[in-house]
Each structure stands twice: as C-alpha cells, then as structure tokens.
C-alpha positions in Angstrom: -251.2 -116.5 -9.2 -251.8 -119.3 -6.6 -254.8 -121.4 -7.2 -257.3 -122.0 -4.4 -259.2 -125.4 -4.0 -260.2 -125.5 -0.4 -256.6 -125.9 0.9 -255.6 -125.0 4.4 -254.3 -121.6 5.1 -250.5 -121.8 5.5 -250.7 -119.3 8.3 -253.5 -120.8 10.5 -254.0 -124.3 9.0 -257.8 -123.9 8.8 -259.3 -124.9 5.4 -260.3 -121.8 3.4 -263.7 -121.7 1.8 -265.1 -119.8 -1.1 -266.8 -117.3 1.4 -263.3 -116.3 2.9 -261.5 -113.3 2.0 -258.3 -114.5 0.7 -254.9 -113.1 -0.4 -252.5 -114.6 -2.8 -249.2 -113.9 -4.6 -247.5 -115.1 -7.6 -244.4 -117.2 -7.3 -241.7 -114.8 -6.6 -239.4 -116.3 -3.9 -237.1 -119.4 -4.2 -236.1 -122.0 -1.6 -233.3 -119.9 -0.3 -235.8 -117.6 1.3 -237.1 -118.4 4.8 -240.6 -117.2 3.4 -240.5 -119.1 0.1 -243.4 -121.5 1.2 -245.6 -118.4 1.2 -244.9 -117.4 -2.3 -247.5 -118.5 -4.8 -249.8 -119.5 -1.8 -253.3 -118.6 -0.7 -254.1 -117.5 2.8 -256.9 -116.0 4.7 -256.7 -112.2 4.5 -257.3 -111.8 8.1 -254.3 -114.2 8.9 -252.2 -112.3 6.4 -253.1 -108.9 7.8 -251.9 -109.9 11.3 -248.9 -112.0 10.1 -245.7 -111.1 11.9 -243.7 -111.3 8.5 -246.2 -109.5 6.4 -244.2 -106.2 6.2 -241.0 -108.1 5.0 -242.9 -110.4 2.8 -244.9 -107.8 0.9 -241.9 -105.5 0.5 -240.0 -108.4 -1.4 -243.3 -109.0 -3.4 -243.6 -105.4 -4.3 -240.1 -105.0 -5.3 -240.2 -108.1 -7.5 -243.3 -106.8 -9.2 -241.5 -103.4 -9.8 -238.6 -105.2 -11.4 -240.8 -107.3 -13.5 -242.9 -104.4 -14.7 -239.9 -102.7 -16.2 -239.5 -105.8 -18.5 -243.2 -106.3 -19.4 -243.8 -105.3 -23.1 -247.5 -105.2 -22.7 -248.0 -103.4 -19.4 -246.2 -100.0 -19.0 -245.4 -98.2 -15.8 -247.6 -95.0 -15.4 -246.5 -94.3 -11.9 -244.1 -95.8 -9.4 -242.9 -94.9 -6.0 -242.1 -96.6 -2.7 -245.9 -96.9 -1.9 -247.7 -97.8 -5.2 -247.0 -99.2 -8.6 -249.5 -98.2 -11.4 -249.3 -100.0 -14.7 -251.5 -99.9 -17.6 -252.2 -101.8 -20.7 -253.9 -99.6 -23.4 -254.5 -102.4 -25.9 -258.1 -102.3 -27.0 -258.6 -106.0 -26.0 -257.3 -105.3 -22.4 -257.7 -101.6 -21.6 -256.9 -101.8 -17.9 -254.9 -100.2 -15.2 -253.3 -102.3 -12.5 -252.7 -100.6 -9.1 -250.3 -102.4 -6.6 -249.9 -101.3 -3.1 -246.6 -101.7 -1.3 -248.3 -101.8 2.1 -250.3 -104.8 1.3 -249.1 -106.4 -1.9 -252.7 -106.1 -3.2 -253.4 -105.4 -6.7 -256.5 -103.8 -8.3 -257.4 -104.2 -11.9 -259.6 -101.3 -13.2 -260.9 -100.8 -16.7 -259.4 -97.7 -18.4 -262.9 -96.6 -19.0 -263.7 -96.7 -15.2 -260.4 -95.1 -14.1 -261.7 -91.6 -13.2 -264.8 -93.1 -11.3 -262.6 -95.6 -9.5 -260.3 -92.8 -8.2 -263.4 -90.7 -7.3 -264.5 -93.3 -4.8 -265.4 -96.7 -6.4 -262.0 -97.9 -5.1 -263.7 -98.3 -1.7 -265.9 -101.2 -2.7 -263.2 -103.0 -4.5 -261.1 -103.5 -1.2 -261.2 -107.0 0.2 -259.8 -106.0 3.6 -259.5 -103.0 5.9 -255.7 -102.9 5.5 -256.3 -102.3 1.7 -258.6 -99.4 2.5 -256.1 -97.8 4.7 -253.2 -98.3 2.2 -255.3 -97.1 -0.7 -256.4 -94.1 1.2 -252.8 -93.2 2.1 -251.8 -93.1 -1.7 -254.9 -91.7 -3.0 -253.4 -88.2 -2.8 -251.2 -89.2 -5.8 -254.5 -89.3 -7.9 -254.4 -85.8 -8.5 -251.2 -86.0 -10.3 -251.0 -86.3 -14.0 -249.6 -89.8 -14.0 -252.8 -91.1 -12.4 -255.3 -88.9 -14.2 -254.0 -90.1 -17.6 -252.0 -93.2 -17.0 -251.8 -94.4 -20.7 -250.2 -91.1 -21.7 -247.1 -91.7 -19.4 -246.5 -95.3 -20.1 -242.9 -96.5 -20.3 -243.1 -99.7 -22.3 -239.8 -101.6 -22.7 -238.7 -101.2 -26.3 
C-alpha cells in the first residue's frame, strides 16, 4: 500500500492533506504499463473518481488482486465474481473479511464478528466516497447468498 506524507496527488498536482479522502493501491503494475506511475500511489478520491483511466486501471488492479488471492495461504476466497472479491482470514488473531470492489478498487476490512451487522447496513458508514456506496449497493444482493453469510465456511485456501 502506498504511503502518504503530504505528497501531491498524481492526478491534479495539489498536495494532499490528512483531511482529504484518499485512494491508494498496492504496487501491481510494472514500467511497461502506461499507468504504472499510478500503481502504489496515493491520490485524491475525488480526482480518482473522475479520472478518465479509472475503469481500465481498476480492472487491472482487481484482476491482479484476484490472481494474488488464489495464492495466499492466509486469506481464503469466500466469493469471487466480476464485481466483487470476498476473502477471509479466520485466524483468531486476525478474524477479518476483506471485500474488494471491481468498480472502484476499494477494499473494506470487516471483523468476522461484525460481518452480519456490516451487511445489514454498517457498510454505508465505511464508504469513503459516493462511488464506493454506489458500487457496494450494486453488489449487496450477493449478501443473501451463503458465500457471504458464512464466509469462513466457504474458504478456498491454497494447499
């Protein structure tokens, strides 16, 4: 994950503050990509939401995260489709679910103990930007499926 220390937004050039809503990714693109400089970068969420390359950028990020998730021995895949990736780590020291949205590239970490409450409406407050709310609302019908009601029972952990 990119670190933030008051650097300028790579999209608008304005220095970011602690009060700004920010979006960041892990490093996932190499220099052969025309968007590599935005990989492992922090940017204003408002700039990111309006960015002309966001759809292509986020699709590459989402696909990279899906590929990585299949190789992670600690975080198993509970649900995966073209719109959302849900992974979970049932270890008693972690006990979390991670929800990644294909539409935004955003991730949400939710304690397993709070999962049902989060699905029932607490997700709304966790959203950092309107595009996250819209994207989560679009995938929340998946919450009634068994893979999201009991994520740890459906984990596929690499063996």
